[in-house]
C-alpha positions as CSV (number, residue, x, y, z in Angstrom):
1,M,81.6,102.3,114.0
2,N,79.2,103.9,116.5
3,W,75.7,105.1,115.7
4,D,76.8,108.8,115.4
5,V,79.2,107.9,112.6
6,A,76.7,105.7,110.9
7,H,74.2,108.5,110.9
8,K,76.7,111.0,109.4
9,V,77.6,108.5,106.6
10,A,73.9,107.6,106.0
11,A,72.7,111.2,106.0
12,M,75.1,112.2,103.2
13,E,74.2,109.1,101.2
14,A,70.5,109.7,101.6
15,V,70.9,113.2,100.1
16,K,72.7,111.7,97.2
17,A,70.1,109.0,96.7
18,H,67.3,111.6,96.8
19,R,69.1,113.5,94.0
20,D,70.1,110.5,91.9
21,L,66.7,108.8,92.1
22,D,64.6,112.0,91.7
23,V,63.0,111.8,95.1
24,D,60.8,114.7,96.3
25,R,62.4,115.7,99.7
26,D,59.5,118.0,100.6
27,G,57.0,115.3,101.6
28,Y,56.1,111.6,101.6
29,V,58.9,109.6,100.1
30,D,58.0,107.0,97.4
31,V,60.6,104.4,98.4
32,Y,59.2,101.8,95.9
33,G,59.5,104.3,93.0
34,A,63.0,105.0,94.1
35,L,63.9,101.4,94.1
36,L,62.4,101.0,90.6
37,R,64.5,103.9,89.3
38,A,67.6,102.4,90.9
39,D,67.0,99.2,88.8
40,V,66.7,97.1,91.9
41,A,64.3,94.2,91.4
42,G,61.8,93.4,94.1
43,I,59.4,90.8,95.4
44,A,57.4,90.4,98.6
45,R,56.6,87.0,100.1
46,P,55.4,85.9,103.6
47,M,58.5,85.0,105.7
48,P,58.3,84.0,109.3
49,R,61.7,85.4,110.6
50,L,62.9,88.0,108.2
51,F,62.3,91.6,107.6
52,G,63.9,91.4,104.2
53,V,66.9,90.4,102.1
54,Y,69.2,92.4,99.9
55,F,70.8,90.5,97.1
56,A,74.1,92.1,95.9
57,P,75.0,92.3,92.2
58,R,77.5,89.5,92.6
59,D,74.7,87.3,93.9
60,N,72.5,87.8,90.8
61,G,71.2,91.1,92.2
62,P,70.6,93.9,92.8
63,G,67.3,92.8,94.2
64,I,65.3,92.8,97.4
65,L,62.9,90.4,99.1
66,L,60.4,91.8,101.6
67,N,58.3,90.1,104.2
68,A,54.7,90.4,102.9
69,S,53.4,89.8,106.4
70,L,54.7,93.1,107.6
71,D,52.4,96.1,107.9
72,I,52.8,99.0,105.5
73,V,55.1,101.1,107.7
74,A,57.5,98.2,108.5
75,Q,57.6,97.3,104.8
76,R,58.4,100.8,103.8
77,H,61.2,101.0,106.4
78,T,62.6,97.6,105.3
79,A,62.5,98.7,101.7
80,A,64.5,101.8,102.5
81,H,66.9,99.7,104.7
82,E,67.6,97.4,101.7
83,L,68.0,100.4,99.4
84,G,70.6,101.6,102.0
85,H,72.6,98.4,101.5
86,H,72.5,98.9,97.8
87,R,73.5,102.5,97.8
88,A,76.4,101.7,100.2
89,G,77.7,98.9,98.0
90,H,77.2,96.3,100.7
91,G,77.1,92.5,100.1
92,T,74.1,90.3,100.3
93,A,72.3,90.9,103.7
94,L,69.6,89.0,105.6
95,D,67.8,91.3,108.0
96,E,66.5,89.0,110.6
97,E,65.6,91.2,113.6
98,L,61.9,91.6,113.7
99,D,61.8,94.3,116.4
100,R,64.3,96.9,115.3
101,S,62.9,99.6,117.6
102,R,63.9,97.5,120.6
103,M,67.5,97.3,119.4
104,W,67.8,101.0,118.4
105,G,71.3,102.1,119.5
106,D,72.5,98.6,120.4
107,G,76.2,98.5,119.8
108,S,76.0,94.8,118.7
109,W,74.7,95.8,115.2
110,P,77.3,95.1,112.5
111,D,78.6,98.4,110.8
112,E,76.8,97.7,107.5
113,E,73.5,97.2,109.3
114,K,73.9,100.4,111.3
115,V,74.5,102.3,108.1
116,A,71.5,100.7,106.3
117,E,69.3,101.3,109.3
118,A,70.3,105.0,109.6
119,F,69.9,105.4,105.9
120,A,66.3,104.3,106.1
121,A,65.5,107.1,108.6
122,W,67.3,109.8,106.6
123,F,65.8,108.6,103.3
124,L,62.2,108.4,104.5
125,M,62.4,111.5,106.8
126,P,64.6,114.2,105.2
127,L,64.5,117.5,107.0
128,P,62.3,119.3,104.4
129,A,59.7,116.5,104.6
130,V,59.7,116.8,108.4
131,Q,59.3,120.6,108.2
132,T,56.4,120.1,105.7
133,A,54.7,117.7,108.2
134,L,55.2,120.2,111.0
135,A,53.6,123.0,109.0
136,Q,50.7,120.7,108.1
137,I,49.9,120.0,111.8
138,G,50.4,123.6,112.6
139,V,53.5,123.7,114.8
140,R,57.1,124.8,114.4
141,R,58.5,122.1,116.6
142,P,57.0,118.9,118.0
143,L,55.7,119.6,121.5
144,V,53.9,116.5,122.6
145,P,54.0,112.8,121.6
146,E,50.8,113.3,119.5
147,H,52.8,115.5,117.2
148,A,55.4,112.8,116.6
149,Y,52.6,110.3,115.9
150,R,50.9,112.7,113.4
151,I,54.2,113.4,111.6
152,A,54.7,109.6,111.3
153,R,51.3,109.3,109.7
154,I,52.1,112.0,107.1
155,L,55.5,110.5,106.3
156,G,54.5,106.8,106.5
157,T,57.0,106.0,109.3
158,S,56.8,104.3,112.7
159,Y,56.2,106.3,115.9
160,A,59.4,105.1,117.6
161,G,61.5,105.7,114.4
162,T,60.0,109.2,114.1
163,V,60.8,110.1,117.7
164,N,64.3,108.9,117.3
165,H,64.8,110.8,114.1
166,L,63.3,114.0,115.6
167,H,66.0,113.8,118.2
168,R,68.6,113.3,115.5
169,L,67.3,116.5,113.9
170,R,67.7,118.2,117.2
171,M,64.0,118.9,117.5
172,L,63.7,116.8,120.7
173,S,66.0,116.9,123.7
174,P,67.4,113.6,125.0
175,A,65.0,113.7,127.9
176,Q,62.0,114.2,125.6
177,K,63.1,111.4,123.4
178,T,63.4,109.0,126.4
179,A,60.0,110.1,127.7
180,W,58.2,110.0,124.4
181,L,59.6,106.5,123.6
182,K,57.8,105.3,126.7
183,V,54.5,106.5,125.3
184,K,52.6,103.7,123.6
185,P,51.2,104.6,120.1
186,A,47.9,102.9,121.2
187,S,47.4,105.5,123.9
188,V,48.0,108.3,121.4
189,K,45.5,106.8,118.9
190,A,42.9,106.3,121.7
191,E,43.2,109.9,122.7
192,L,42.8,111.1,119.1
193,A,39.9,108.8,118.4
194,G,38.2,109.2,121.8
195,S,38.1,105.4,122.2
196,T,40.3,102.3,121.8
197,V,41.5,101.8,118.3
198,P,41.7,98.1,117.3
199,G,44.9,96.3,116.1
200,K,47.3,98.1,113.8
201,A,44.7,100.6,112.5
202,H,46.0,104.2,112.4
203,V,44.2,107.4,113.2
204,H,44.5,110.4,110.8
205,L,43.5,113.7,112.3
206,I,42.0,115.9,109.6
207,N,42.1,119.6,110.2
208,T,42.6,122.7,108.0
209,G,46.3,121.8,107.5
210,A,45.2,118.7,105.5
211,H,43.7,120.9,102.7
212,G,45.2,119.9,99.3
213,T,47.2,117.0,100.8
214,T,47.0,113.2,100.2
215,V,46.1,111.1,103.2
216,R,47.5,107.6,102.8
217,V,45.3,105.0,104.5
218,D,44.6,101.3,104.8
219,A,41.5,99.3,105.8
220,G,40.5,99.9,109.4
221,D,42.1,103.3,109.7
222,L,40.1,106.1,111.1
223,L,39.7,109.7,109.9
224,I,38.9,112.1,112.8
225,L,37.9,115.7,112.2
226,G,40.1,118.0,114.4
227,N,38.2,121.3,114.0
228,T,35.3,122.2,116.2
229,G,32.1,122.3,114.2
230,A,33.6,120.5,111.3
231,R,31.7,117.8,109.4
232,F,32.3,115.6,106.4
233,E,30.6,117.1,103.3
234,S,31.5,114.2,101.0
235,L,33.2,110.8,101.5
236,P,34.0,107.9,99.1
237,P,31.2,105.3,99.4
238,A,33.8,102.7,100.6
239,L,34.2,104.6,103.8
240,Q,31.7,104.1,106.6
241,V,30.7,106.3,109.6
242,P,31.0,104.4,112.9
243,E,27.8,104.5,115.1
244,N,29.5,106.7,117.7
245,A,30.9,109.1,115.2
246,W,28.0,111.6,114.7
247,G,27.9,115.1,116.0
248,Q,25.1,116.7,118.0
249,L,21.6,117.3,116.5
250,S,21.1,121.0,115.8
251,L,17.7,122.5,115.3
252,G,16.1,119.8,113.2
253,E,19.2,119.1,111.1
254,A,20.6,115.6,110.8
255,P,23.7,115.0,112.9
256,A,27.0,115.4,111.0
257,A,29.6,112.8,110.6
258,I,32.8,113.7,112.5
259,A,34.7,110.4,111.9
260,A,35.0,107.8,109.2
261,E,36.5,104.4,108.9
262,V,38.2,103.0,105.8
263,T,36.8,99.7,104.7
264,D,38.5,97.0,102.6
265,A,36.3,98.0,99.7
266,F,38.2,101.2,99.3
267,T,40.9,101.0,96.6
268,G,42.9,103.5,94.6
269,T,42.4,107.2,95.3
270,A,39.3,109.3,95.9
271,S,38.6,112.9,97.0
272,A,36.9,113.9,100.2
273,T,35.6,117.3,101.5
274,V,35.0,118.7,104.9
275,H,32.9,121.7,105.9
276,V,34.7,123.7,108.6
277,S,32.7,126.3,110.5
278,G,33.7,129.8,109.5
279,A,35.9,128.8,106.6
280,A,35.4,130.4,103.3
281,G,35.4,127.2,101.4
282,L,35.4,123.4,101.8
283,L,38.5,121.6,103.0
284,E,39.5,119.2,100.2
285,F,42.0,116.3,100.4
286,T,42.7,113.1,98.6
287,L,42.6,109.6,100.1
288,E,44.9,107.0,98.8
289,R,44.7,103.3,99.7
290,Q,47.9,101.6,100.6
291,A,48.2,98.0,101.8
292,P,51.1,95.7,102.6
293,R,52.7,94.6,99.3
294,V,52.9,91.0,98.1
295,G,54.1,89.4,94.9
296,V,55.9,91.2,92.2
297,Q,53.5,93.5,90.4
298,S,52.1,95.0,93.5
299,L,55.7,95.8,94.7
300,W,57.0,97.2,91.4
301,P,53.9,98.4,89.4
302,A,54.4,98.0,85.7
């Protein structure tokens, strides 16, 4: 089976899974909620060499084991990959490759792994969700690598996986895909933030398109205001303003915060507001803390 066939099979199965598991196709996909509704048991534990494991019904499943040492994005993708094994009726599978993006398109993948991998992309990035993300960032098609990175932040996916999927959706030409995959996410983050962003922290550009949305963050992530003259009006106490994230002084007024960092003290959800110059009202959005899952209860909340 080649990758084109795997994607055709996986795309159809993902649509069925969205329907059967009551998944909202218009935005961020709750893969853990879908697994719960599919009656697939789950646990996350640190594992040195594995992304995850799918246990088939004949091996006391269905269930999945995820690597708790992965970051949020890799865990989400792995969870969707294991759900793909389940939906396709595969046998027990150990997913050992810890750099899937490096092997994208490699013909050495077994057919079942190709289908599960393709399913993860179609399940997490259905076309309506991608279109919603494009509308949020204010473009009809992705034009620069930054757009792919921002779509990935909205959908909770990897940069490379998003670029590949945008090509599958015929939103990128083969030449664009090749060129954009050579762009390092770290360089996109640095350009958005105006400075180097440490480690695996992400950058979330907040502009008028974020009004009424939920921005999913983890500790270390940065919120950057994208509108000229914008300033944070209110922020949860657990977010801090970096020293270099203040606007210019203006006629005796205190400088306004134009960036904020999520600290580990932030949990749950909280609202935030932004004043945008010339706008009729405040820009309001919700922040939701997400962190790599570990154990049982944090994977499948009771």
